[in-house]
FIDO-800562 format. One record per residue: residue in three letters; x, z, y of N, C-alpha, C, CB in turn. Coordinates in steps of 0.001 Angstrom, whole numbers, plus 500000, padded with zeros to 6 digits. Glycine has a CB too. Example, Ala and Ser with C-alpha at 12.3 -4.5 7.8 and 13.67 -1.06 7.14 Angstrom:
BEGIN
ALA513190507800494310512300507800495500513200507800496700511308509046495527
SER512850507080497750513670507140498940512900507870500030514084505725499402
# end
This chain:
BEGIN
MET251969073781452158253053074593452706254287074455451822252628076082452824
THR255447074357452450256699074193451721257523075483451756257510073026452307
TYR258577075503450950259411076703450858260247076941452109260322076604449660
ASP260366075902452965261155076051454187260283076077455443262165074925454290
ALA259011076401455279258110076509456433258527077676457319256644076685455971
VAL258212077582458607258657078590459570257623079686459772258971077937460900
TRP256344079331459790255355080345460168255286081521459187253994079704460276
PRO255486081333457862255528082523457002256699083443457344255617082106455538
LEU257801082852457795258953083662458189258631084499459415260168082772458465
CYS257849083930460329257423084693461510256566085881461099256645083793462489
ILE255696085662460118254853086758459621255716087841458986253815086232458599
ILE256725087435458212257629088408457592258354089223458656258649087696456683
LEU258811088569459715259496089279460801258564090271461480260042088284461832
VAL257313089884461680256334090799462282256140092017461385254978090081462517
ILE256030091783460081255863092896459135257079093819459173255644092362457699
LEU258264093251459263259482094064459332259515094919460592260719093171459282
ILE259085094346461718259065095099462972258044096225462902258752094172464157
VAL256880095940462340255866096988462170256404098075461246254543096398461603
PHE257075097672460180257652098621459228258682099517459902258292097877458055
LEU259535098926460736260554099700461448259956100612462504261554098770462093
SER258729100350462904258065101172463918257360102380463318257068100338464689
LEU257282102436461997256599103545461335257381104847461524256414103245459833
PRO256665105970461549257337107275461750258067107749460499256316108335462170
ILE259086107019460115259884107350458937261201107971459404260141106080458049
PRO261555109157458924262779109840459387264034108986459287262987111099458595
LEU264108108140458267265282107282458103265507106413459329265131106403456864
PHE264429105876459880264549104979461028264889105735462308263258104199461219
TYR264437106969462410264733107759463609266223108053463748263955109065463581
ARG266951107984462634268383108286462672269217107104463180268862108690461285
ILE268553105990463403269247104820463956269093104858465461268686103477463367
GLN270178105092466154270145105259467603269839103941468298271472105821468105
VAL269088104049469385268816102893470232269309103203471635267297102533470237
VAL269547102162472409270092102319473752269044102932474666270571100965474312
ARG269448103963475394268535104610476339269104104668477741268205106005475871
ASN270421104591477850271082104695479149270753103479480002272608104833478978
SER270257103698481195269880102592482070271081101739482456269202103121483319
GLN272297102285482341273491101518482667273853100532481557274656102455482928
GLU273163100620480442273462099739479324272292098799479036273800100559478079
ASP271585098414480112270410097579479941270710096288479186269820097256481282
ARG271886095748479385272222094484478735272169094616477217273610094012479174
LEU272449095821476714272448096015475278271040096016474696273143097302474935
TYR270055096294475520268689096226475033268419094846474457267690096551476155
THR268710093840475233268392092485474813269354091966473752268401091563476005
ILE270642092298473876271608091814472883271368092474471532273048092082473352
ASP271221093785471514270951094478470257269626094029469660270943095991470472
GLY268642093804470524267342093359470035267379091976469429266347093384471142
LEU268306091156469880268430089787469375269115089728468021269194088938470363
ARG270104090569467798270971090466466619270208090482465296271967091591466627
GLY269247091370465184268512091500463929267783090227463546267529092633464024
TYR267186089577464525266463088333464251267424087225463828265661087892465488
LEU268585087173464464269583086177464079270017086387462627270804086245465019
ALA270218087649462254270641087952460884269586087520459874270928089449460732
TYR268323087784460186267262087434459235267016085934459163265976088138459610
LEU267280085208460234267182083747460153268162083205459115267454083105461533
ILE269356083794459082270356083374458093269920083787456691271741083981458424
VAL269304084961456570268773085405455276267743084409454764268144086814455393
PHE266827084004455637265766083083455230266333081726454804264763082897456372
LEU267374081272455502268004080006455117268646080123453739269057079586456159
HIS269328081217453488269986081398452200268978081622451075270954082568452269
ALA267804082121451412266754082263450398266332080897449864265535083005450982
THR266373079869450721266024078520450261267053077996449264265912077559451454
VAL268301078439449407269341078034448454269017078574447067270736078533448913
TRP268659079854447009268316080459445720267045079849445144268148081972445870
TYR266093079506446013264858078873445543265184077559444835263882078624446724
ASN266009076740445454266381075460444845267211075654443584267153074608445841
LEU268063076671443602268922076924442446268095077340441231269958078008442777
VAL267095078189441456266248078658440361265224077599439962265536079954440757
HIS264681076901440973263586075962440718264071074638440135262823075700441998
SER265141074081440710265580072747440287267046072699439858265358071762441406
LYS267692073866439763269100073951439360270025073195440311269268073409437950
GLU269612073042441563270423072357442563270925073360443591269618071232443250
PHE272214073279443884272796074178444877272695073518446250274283074522444528
LYS271585073746446915271373073170448241270372074025449001270879071701448142
GLY270482073981450316269530074676451162268534073699451751270248075435452270
ALA267850074148452779266855073301453434267509072574454599265638074140453922
ALA268472071699454291269246071017455328268345070189456236270313070123454694
GLY268539070354457543267776069583458513266401070131458825267636068210458035
SER265987071187458121264675071782458377264729072669459612264196072593457156
TYR263568073125460055263516074007461219264305075286460974262066074344461568
ILE264173075850459778264868077106459498266378076882459470264389077705458158
ASP266805075704459015268232075377459017268756075285460443268487074054458271
LEU268014074630461321268424074495462718268471075852463410267473073557463466
LEU267456076676463179267404077994463818268528078898463313266041078657463565
ALA268772078872462004269775079763461418271189079368461826269658079762459899
THR271504078080461773272861077644462112273147077806463606273066076184461697
THR272149077527464436272330077772465868272429079266466138271171077158466678
GLY271640080052465405271718081501465537273080082040465166270671082154464687
LEU273720081417464175275067081836463797276051081570464928275517081115462521
CYS275872080447465606276713080152466775276515081213467855276390078746467341
VAL275271081640468043274982082681469035275635083996468623273455082870469204
PHE275692084268467320276398085458466829277853085455467297276335085527465288
PHE278512084313467157279897084196467614279983084372469128280487082836467204
MET279014083829469848278990083988471308278888085462471686277814083201471921
ILE278072086209470960277895087637471240279219088376471089276833088250470304
SER279934088106469992281219088777469765282190088507470904281835088323468437
ALA282342087240471261283278086884472329282836087471473659283408085365472445
PHE281540087445473921281014087981475180281321089464475319279504087752475269
LEU281041090236474286281223091687474362282692092061474535280661092355473109
PHE283565091427473763284980091782473850285612091269475133285734091235472652
TRP285247090079475562285834089553476796285325090319478013285517088057476945
THR284100090802477948283579091648479027284430092899479175282110092032478761
ARG284813093481478034285677094669478067287055094315478605285802095290476663
TRP287588093179478198288906092756478687288871092523480199289367091471477960
LEU287801091924480695287668091695482135287543093013482892286452090805482426
LYS286825093951482302286619095240482955287940095947483204285706096123482112
TYR288842095881482228290140096560482342291261095594482709290480097266481035
GLN290893094383483108291862093364483540292972093151482508292479093764484882
GLY292585093124481257293529092859480177294338094046479727294443091806480585
LYS294173095195480372294958096383480019294208097195478967295249097255481277
ILE294275096717477747293575097334476628294593097925475662292664096308475907
GLU294308099122475162295167099747474159294979099009472830294841101278474005
VAL295984098265472448295856097325471342295708098019469985297052096411471315
ILE296612098955469680296579099598468367295273100368468150297774100542468214
PRO294826101207469091293521101850468912292381100842468768293237102769470083
PHE292478099723469464291454098680469363291354098160467934291763097521470328
TYR292498097869467316292495097352465949292034098411464947293888096851465572
ILE292379099644465201291924100727464318290405100813464336292542102082464743
LYS289828100770465525288366100856465642287683099647465010287955100974467115
ARG288268098457465171287660097270464569287739097328463044288347095995465085
PHE288850097836462508288984097944461059287924098886460495290393098436460682
PHE287762100039461131286768100998460651285343100505460891286969102348461331
ARG285185099551461779283864098967462017283496097964460929283823098288463388
ILE284453097167460504284173096068459588284440096425458127284996094869459970
ALA285529097134457862286030097281456497285125098061455542287343097942456543
PRO284583099241455905283871100045454906282721099317454212283339101276455556
VAL281808098737454975280681098025454365281175096779453639279631097643455434
TYR282156096116454219282714094916453582283293095255452212283801094280454475
TYR284083096324452136284705096689450861283660097142449835285742097800451077
LEU282603097768450300281529098146449382280869096898448795280478099021450104
CYS280641095907449642280062094648449165280998093948448188279748093722450346
ILE282296093990448479283269093357447589283312094079446244284670093349448236
LEU283159095393446256283102096153445004281896095720444172283038097671445291
CYS280747095599444828279538095139444131279722093712443623278308095218445063
LEU280372092882444426280649091502444011281545091484442780281306090711445159
PHE282574092316442789283495092387441652282748092779440376284627093395441937
ILE281886093775440481281111094221439316280200093098438821280273095477439665
ALA279549092401439764278644091309439392279398090173438700277917090775440633
VAL280573089823439232281366088742438635281845089125437241282569088397439529
MET282336090346437092282812090781435786281665090861434786283510092135435897
ASN280488091221435266279319091232434388278966089811433947278116091887435098
LYS279078088853434891278802087454434568279810086898433558278820086608435841
THR281037087387433629282089086904432719282280087850431529283421086747433478
HIS281280088731431313281237089623430150282442090554430072281152088807428881
TRP282972090921431232284075091871431336285286091423430514283618093254430881
HIS285464090121430470286625089556429773287511088852430791286183088567428642
LEU288808089133430752289732088538431707290031087096431293291041089369431800
ASP289554086138432096289701084716431775290855084051432511288427083988432094
VAL291592084802433300292770084280433997293930085234433736292504084117435542
THR295112084843434174296265085728433993296117086958434885297589084983434310
VAL296803088014434507296735089253435280297215089024436708297571090355434609
LEU298292088251436853298831087978438182297827087200439033300147087199438072
SER297189086195438446296184085418439180295007086296439576295695084230438336
PHE294612087175438679293493088075438955293824088998440124293142088901437703
ILE295042089531440128295466090416441218295495089658442538296855091022440922
LYS295999088430442512296037087612443725294634087333444249296766086296443455
GLN293702087079443347292322086803443750291686088024444409291489086365442539
ILE291876089175443802291322090405444375291967090698445721291526091595443414
PHE293274090507445801293995090767447052293486089865448174295508090560446854
ALA293204088608447853292699087674448866291371088154449441292534086270448267
TRP290511088687448600289227089206449086289413090498449865288267089436447919
LEU290353091341449446290583092609450140291192092410451516291481093498449313
THR291858091289451728292464090996453036291525090153453892293813090268452858
PHE290239090304453664289197089649454470289269088128454403289306090091455917
GLY289885087604453351289931086160453184290598085421454318288571085643453016
LEU291600086035454924292263085392456058292866084046455672293347086302456616
PHE293163083862454387293721082590453935292744081829453037295031082829453191
SER291980082547452231290986081889451375290137082952450686291675080966450320
PHE289002082494450119288157083331449278288092082671447898286716083515449904
PRO289078082914447039289121082231445741288063082762444779290503082379445116
SER287777081969443765286896082436442695287588083573441953286528081272441717
ILE286804084540441516287348085694440804287158085499439307286673087007441273
ASN288230085676438572288206085618437106287629084297436588287394086784436553
GLY287879083216437313287427081904436870285951081635437051287762081732435462
PHE285231082547437686283792082356437912283603081511439167283049083731438048
GLY283212080262438985283167079308440085282154079610441165282895077980439555
LEU281144080416440852280095080713441829280278082089442462278725080630441169
THR281531082532442560281806083852443130281202084001444520283308084099443189
SER281462083040445390280977083129446771279459083082446850281564082004447605
LEU278826082441445860277362082353445868276723083733445819276873081512444687
LEU277351084659445120276766085989444948276675086750446261277577086789443953
VAL277471086353447248277344086933448591276903085853449576278689087575449051
MET276400084741449025275908083597449798276955083057450770274658083990450565
GLY278222083288450466279292082729451282279375083256452695279143081286451336
VAL278621084325453016278595084807454402279937085370454850277526085869454562
VAL280788085713453883282076086316454243282993085332454964282770086841452999
TRP282638084046454976283510083070455638283637083347457133282979081654455420
THR282691084072457708282758084371459142283724085509459449281378084722459667
ILE284050086345458455284933087488458687286318087049459166285065088315457412
PRO286956086046458538288254085599459069288175085123460512288806084487458209
TYR287073084476460879286922084034462266286845085228463212285669083158462417
GLU286199086306462752286151087526463564287560088068463776285257088599462894
TRP288337088116462698289699088638462817290595087714463632290300088850461437
MET290335086421463578291082085498464444290843085830465908290681084037464160
LEU289588086157466229289266086550467601290003087826467972287749086743467772
TYR289965088828467078290625090101467362292129089916467557290361091097466231
LEU292734089089466708294187088912466760294640088119467978294665088223465505
THR293794087235468465294181086419469622293817087068470955293527085059469532
LEU292927088047470944292516088672472204293689089232473009291531089777471924
PRO294627089960472389295763090452473185296603089334473790296646091325472328
ILE296563088151473168297349087023473682296612086331474820297655086015472558
ILE295364085955474563294598085252475600294113086214476674293403084519474979
GLY294275087527476405293848088522477392294573088421478715294038089888476843
VAL295695087704478729296435087520479978295575086800481011297733086733479727
PHE294617086003480546293749085272481469292635086145482044293144084076480767
SER292496087364481524291442088248482017291896089106483190290955089138480902
LYS293157088965483599293653089754484731292994089343486038295163089612484852
ASN292656088066486120292052087523487334290797086760486952293047086607488102
ILE289730086963487698288450086368487343288496084846487397287363086885488264
TRP289286084303488332289367082847488458290189082232487333289969082465489807
SER291232082932486911291991082441485757291139082522484493293298083251485576
SER290294083543484424289374083667483298288387082509483273288624084999483364
LEU287863082155484437286910081044484528287576079726484132286336080941485957
SER288772079492484643289496078258484316289796078182482823290805078172485121
PHE290259079305482264290570079356480836289328079080479998291163080721480466
ALA288206079690480370286969079523479607286493078077479630285878080439480157
ILE286554077445480786286108076051480902286998075131480071286109075601482378
ILE288313075316480192289253074485479426289049074686477927290713074816479812
LEU288847075946477521288644076245476108287353075615475595288618077759475882
CYS286300075657476397285028075026476018285212073529475806283953075278477096
VAL285848072893476768286057071441476687286910071082475471286728070919477977
PHE288002071823475275288915071522474171288229071682472816290146072428474240
THR287548072802472607286939073065471299285799072104470997286431074497471235
ILE285019071746472008283917070803471787284455069408471476282991070754473022
LEU285495068994472205286119067703471912286741067703470516287186067370472967
ALA287369068820470161287994068925468844286959068855467730288786070223468735
GLN285781069398467972284730069394466961284102068013466783283659070399467326
PHE283829067357467881283001066153467798283739064834468027281906066258468782
TYR284963064891468550285641063635468868287050063533468296285702063464470350
TRP287756064644468173289107064613467649289104065016466185290025065531468460
LYS290177064716465492290330065104464097291341066239464000290770063896463229
ILE290832067419463664291704068587463499291851068850462004291127069852464248
HIS293041068672461463293222068716460022293589070106459495294281067737459625
PHE293901071023460400294337072331459907293165073278459668295307072959460891
LEU291939072806459915290761073620459653289902072959458579289946073833460945
ALA289383073768457679288533073241456618287300072582457217288126074357455639
GLU287029071361456770285849070606457179285799070374458687284599071328456735
ASN286932070503459344286999070197460774285948070978461567286814068695461001
ASP285718072230461210284665073018461850285242073852462985283964073927460822
MET285022073383464201285454074115465387284282074823466063286133073167466374
MET283112074775465437281927075373466056282103076864466357280726075178465153
PRO282698077663465442282915079074465789283788079249467024283546079802464623
PHE284852078442467135285737078553468292285043078069469563287022077754468057
ALA284239077013469443283469076545470595282469077609471032282739075229470262
SER281883078301470059280945079388470373281667080541471058280244079888469094
TYR282868080875470567283674081900471237283946081504472687285006082122470485
ALA284291080239472889284594079763474241283391079914475161285042078300474204
ILE282213079588474647280997079731475453280723081200475746279788079096474734
GLY280954082077474757280781083510474984281712084032476054281003084272473704
ILE282965083566476047283936083952477082283493083440478442285343083412476744
LEU282990082207478486282508081634479747281326082428480295282108080165479549
ILE280392082783479428279221083548479867279634084930480359278197083677478723
ALA280585085570479668281074086881480115281712086781481491282084087452479109
THR282448085708481727283092085504483029282061085275484121284060084320482970
LEU281084084417483854280027084149484836279214085410485121279100083027484336
LYS278987086206484079278270087471484254279064088414485152278000088137482888
GLN280379088485484929281239089342485743281268088870487194282660089369485169
MET281201087559487403281204086991488751279824087044489399281696085556488709
GLN278835087506488603277441087584489058276897086209489430277325088531490257
TRP277395085207488723276871083857488885275762083655487852278004082780488725
GLN274617084132488151273509083999487234272225083785488019273398085233486327
PRO271303083036487472270054082778488195269252084056488372269214081731487459
ARG268602084158489499267753085323489763266383085099489113267605085573491306
LEU266340085317487824265115085114487066264587086451486578265354084161485882
ASN263277086613486643262713087816486048262595087615484535261325088152486676
ASP262195088661483857262126088622482397261214087493481913261631089965481855
PHE260100087307482594259129086301482158259715084892482262257841086400482994
CYS260312084570483402260886083229483591262022082967482602261399083067485034
GLY262863083984482408263941083839481437263411083621480032264836085058481463
SER262334084312479700261735084162478372261147082770478187260653085220478151
VAL260558082223479250260016080860479188261139079860478919259278080501480505
ILE262277080045479596263427079160479375263918079281477935264573079495480363
MET263928080493477395264370080702476016263457079981475030264415082199475691
VAL262154080062475265261204079343474408261432077841474526259741079698474784
GLY261707077386475748262005075973475955263231075525475179262203075696477423
CYS264260076380475141265476076062474373265162075920472885266548077154474583
ILE264320076809472383263941076743470967263178075459470677263089077967470574
CYS262248075108471550261458073881471362262345072637471408260362073780472437
LEU263282072608472351264199071469472450265096071379471214265059071583473722
LEU265532072526470725266373072559469527265642071941468343266792074003469198
LEU264393072349468147263622071867467004263185070416467170262407072743466794
SER263140069948468411262670068583468678263782067544468623262007068527470028
PHE264970067903469097266012066895469284267248067078468403266434066893470704
CYS267412068236467798268540068428466883268100068101465456269085069885466970
HIS269040067634464672268697067195463322269449067950462226268971065727463190
LYS270734068217462466271518068886461438272780069463462051271866067918460294
TYR273214070614461546274468071237461982275634070366461537274610072682461411
PRO276645070155462417276747070621463802276390069510464793278165071139464085
GLU275838069888465927275542068950467006275880069615468335274047068499466971
PRO276375068861469314276725069454470615275549070141471290277272068388471537
LEU274343069570471110273167070139471765272884071554471274271948069253471526
MET273261071853470040273089073210469513273854074218470358273555073286468050
LEU275095073862470700275919074755471509275346074913472907277351074235471587
VAL274891073812473488274341073857474850273092074730474894274013072434475354
LEU272154074464473995270901075222473986271142076676473584269887074572473030
GLY272039076884472607272374078253472218273015079014473356273296078251471020
GLY273885078336474121274528078972475270273537079332476362275592078065475833
ILE272606078422476666271583078706477684270697079858477237270724077452477963
PHE270300079829475972269472080901475409270178082245475551269150080621473923
PHE271446082289475151272185083550475205272430083994476637273510083417474472
TYR272652083053477540272859083405478946271612084063479528273231082157479766
CYS270447083596479111269201084245479531269119085664478974267979083422479071
VAL269582085835477737269545087163477109270422088146477869269998087082475640
VAL271664087751478190272565088665478897272133088857480348274004088140478846
SER271269087987480837270741088143482193269511089031482224270407086788482785
GLY269084089508481052267990090467480994266712089967480371267694090929482331
ALA266630088691480022265418088165479396265282088722477980265440086614479371
SER264078089099477617263864089776476336262852089069475447263411091187476577
LEU262584087786475718261595087014474975260243087732475008262061086792473512
PHE259783087927476242258489088571476512258431089998475967257356087745475906
GLY259565090698476047259617092104475651259978092343474203258321092733475921
LEU260094091280473407260354091437471974261675092147471701260356090082471293
PHE262727091767472429264055092326472166264215093754472684265109091447472790
LYS263268094217473492263347095583474017262588096592473152262805095620475434
LEU261883096111472161261196097024471257262212097882470510260312096245470264
LYS261881099155470314262793100029469571263036099501468160262233101457469508
ALA261992098937467562262149098392466213263143097235466206260792097927465662
SER263093096395467240264034095273467336265454095778467513263657094344468500
GLN265609096815468329266940097375468552267485098025467284266904098396469690
ARG266623098689466547267062099285465282267514098198464307265926100127464654
MET266750097131464239267121096030463352268439095407463801266010094965463316
GLY268645095350465112269907094836465628271080095729465290269822094663467111
ARG270855097043465313271927097990464991272428097814463558271442099426465197
VAL271529097472462658271911097356461244272144095897460849270827097974460345
SER272267095009461837272368093571461551273628093216460762272345092782462849
TYR274718093948460970275950093655460227275741093872458733277111094535460732
SER275101094974458380274826095248456966273793094273456408274337096692456784
ILE272811093893457238271837092887456809272558091592456461270775092638457910
TYR273414091180457362274135089915457188275042089947455966274957089601458433
LEU275770091039455795276783091096454748276180091316453357277772092197455055
CYS275074092044453286274498092416451987273417091458451501273925093798452068
GLN273040090501452322271920089627451970272142088898450656271682088621453070
GLY273368088394450434273633087629449227273423088439447964275029087099449255
LEU273881089683447973273743090539446798272285090870446514274538091822446986
VAL271501091102447575270071091394447392269344090158446867269432091869448725
LEU269620088994447451268996087754446982269398087460445536269388086573447895
TYR270652087703445210271129087497443838270405088424442870272648087727443753
PHE270213089673443266269546090640442393268110090212442102269563092039443030
PHE267383089809443142265980089435442965265824088073442288265275089421444309
SER266764087162442534266601085786442055267295085503440733267115084838443083
ASP268141086422440278268880086157439045268892087347438089270296085765439376
VAL269192088524438604269300089703437741267928090201437311270057090821438457
LEU267023090346438278265683090864437998264818089721437465265043091499439281
ILE264701089632436171264031088498435531262567088401435949264130088614434011
VAL261914089535436132260489089538436486260255088792437792259962090980436601
THR261012089147438827260832088481440120261323087041440071261569089247441223
LYS262320086771439248262839085405439122261751084465438628264046085368438167
HIS260983084892437626259894084065437110258680084104438032259500084524435707
PHE258444085245438637257281085396439514257372084458440714257157086849439991
MET258551084351441310258703083532442507258541082045442226260048083782443131
MET258602081643440955258447080240440594257005079864440265259328079921439421
CYS256109080850440252254708080569439911254048079663440941253920081871439793
SER254299079942442208253752079120443289254538079423444553252220079388443501
ILE254294078618445573254993078848446832254581080171447446254724077709447811
TRP253352080604447204252887081895447725253607083046447039251368082038447539
HIS253867082884445759254628083911445044256049084006445600254664083604443529
TYR256610082848445937257955082833446522257983083603447832258431081390446749
TRP256984083365448694256950084067449978256746085562449777255839083501450871
GLY255971085926448759255778087348448468257067088020448039254730087526447393
VAL257833087337447186259127087875446753260090087965447931259734087002445637
LEU260083086946448798260969086961449964260631088120450893260876085633450725
LEU259343088427451034258949089593451833259516090867451220257408089689451939
GLY259382091005449901259936092177449229261442092262449374259569092161447768
GLU262126091127449236263577091090449417263968091516450827264115089688449127
SER263207091045451810263518091360453210263363092846453492262617090559454150
ILE262328093455452931262105094889453138263189095707452439260709095300452622
VAL263504095338451203264562096047450468265895095912451194264684095506449024
LEU266195094707451663267439094481452404267484095333453663267588092999452768
LEU266359095445454346266302096267455557266568097732455236264937096120456241
LEU265972098236454165266181099633453775267636099872453367265235100016452620
VAL268204098938452624269612099049452223270511099061453449270008097890451286
ALA270223098162454391271036098077455607270929099353456437270611096870456447
CYS269738099909456525269557101158457275270355102291456643268068101538457341
CYS270306102388455323271059103439454628272566103246454809270704103450453128
LEU273022102008454707274447101737454889274896102067456302274756100278454572
TYR274054101757457276274406102053458666274502103557458892273373101438459626
ILE273540104297458378273475105739458625274575106491457876272105106281458217
PHE274800106122456621275692106913455776277111106355455665275105107023454412
ILE277320105111456012278660104527455902279129103926457219278680103460454817
GLU278343103013457757278782102245458926279006103123460151277765101173459252
LYS277999103897460540278102104734461737279159105826461577276750105367462053
PRO279186106589460464280262107583460300281653106956460318280072108342458999
SER281793105767459757283096105097459757283510104709461166283061103855458861
MET282558104205461951282866103857463337283288105090464122281658103191464008
ASP282570106194463920282923107439464607284302107923464182281875108525464327
ARG284591107790462893285898108208462390287001107340462985285934108138460852
GLY286751106050463091287728105154463693288011105509465135287253103732463604
LYS286967105867465873287144106269467271287961107557467367285777106455467954
GLN287716108496466446288462109754466444289946109514466167287881110717465401
ILE290231108674465172291628108385464830292327107682465985291709107522463557
ALA291638106721466587292226105993467718292490106925468887291308104849468161
SER291553107847469124291716108794470226292871109756469963290421109579470448
LYS292964110260468731294052111175468381295405110476468460293837111745466975
LEU295433109219468071296679108467468133297158108333469570296503107085467504
SER296228108063470473296589107933471885297082109257472448295396107431472699
GLN296412110355472070296791111675472580298120112139471996295700112698472266
LYS298343111813470710299550112287470037300798111598470566299436112068468539
THR300731110305470710301903109554471158302054109575472666301822108126470678
ASN300912109722473337300882109695474803301484108392475337301644110907475379
ILE301350107345474527301849106030474911300683105056474878303007105558473972
LYS300490104340475941299422103352475990300001101975475670298725103353477382
HIS299435101384474639299903100075474208299149099023475016299697099869472664
PHE299617098768476212298937097844477100299502096436476945299058098312478552
ILE298627095504477080299051094119477242299006093839478731298141093112476425
THR300141093674479355300188093512480813300651092118481176301113094558481450
# end
């Protein structure tokens, strides 16, 4: 058995689901969807947690190699690499799908300022907490000595506080700054790019046919830009997030038009399993066009009600999905703590591959508990506060900031 094997990860996921199903008061405070009008959220929320943990498992291989052989590399081309990177594309599809569905519902007439307020309160609190922990970890690594000029240090901190819209520089000359959060923050600027462009591209949501045309053109353009054209204004020519957004917009449009196969849960689940098998059989390394195609088909089955034989409808799966943002954002710090700070586990995980899997199980459980606490005490109250501020702003000004 190797460190990038898949079946131990499946066992860990089963243990996490069983753990989340236990009658623990902490878990009961995580709300799950009950309204029959929100059936689509059963499957989407149930999916998110698994996608987040696939990325955790991939990043765990990076730390394994770093500790074991002093090499900064993951399990490139392995099954877990294919599942995690394709899962990340599906994450982007989910974001675009949910927001474009809302834009279609209101035909582009969305209150822009309240929208941005709610998104800020959704993303910022947990993000800033992670950045605070990152800052402490970096300063501890550099022995609390300022190794750059004060102005450079301020610029570096400011870049991280602004969600890295322009870059995520090393802090205080510590070259492995991003490693401490496993570089997951690189997706945050892409999220904000989506938020900032929605009021502009929202003009295409006024009419369902213009939405369909826009989505198809965007899909074609982004896929061509990724695999055939040379786009120099993006780092590493990575258009996969934008291509994933385009597919999410297309799926939201098709869903709104009710252009979806009449499949029951079982048939949809069979197709989803088929997509996974094809992905593992014919894809080799991120990025590949087939990843987008299979990821899009998989996600389309999910929004059509398929739950992977009921897995995504489990309350435990939905709870894990609710805290997926904190899982995703905090994974690097937890992995860093177990693999570098905590010397006992650092040496223990190197004893054998079985010891490594045992440590990874412990890391996964601790990460889940941390994410649950962050969701209950920070994430959810912040979201509620953002909604209150946005609502008061609308009532106070009595002006609707519509994009018409």
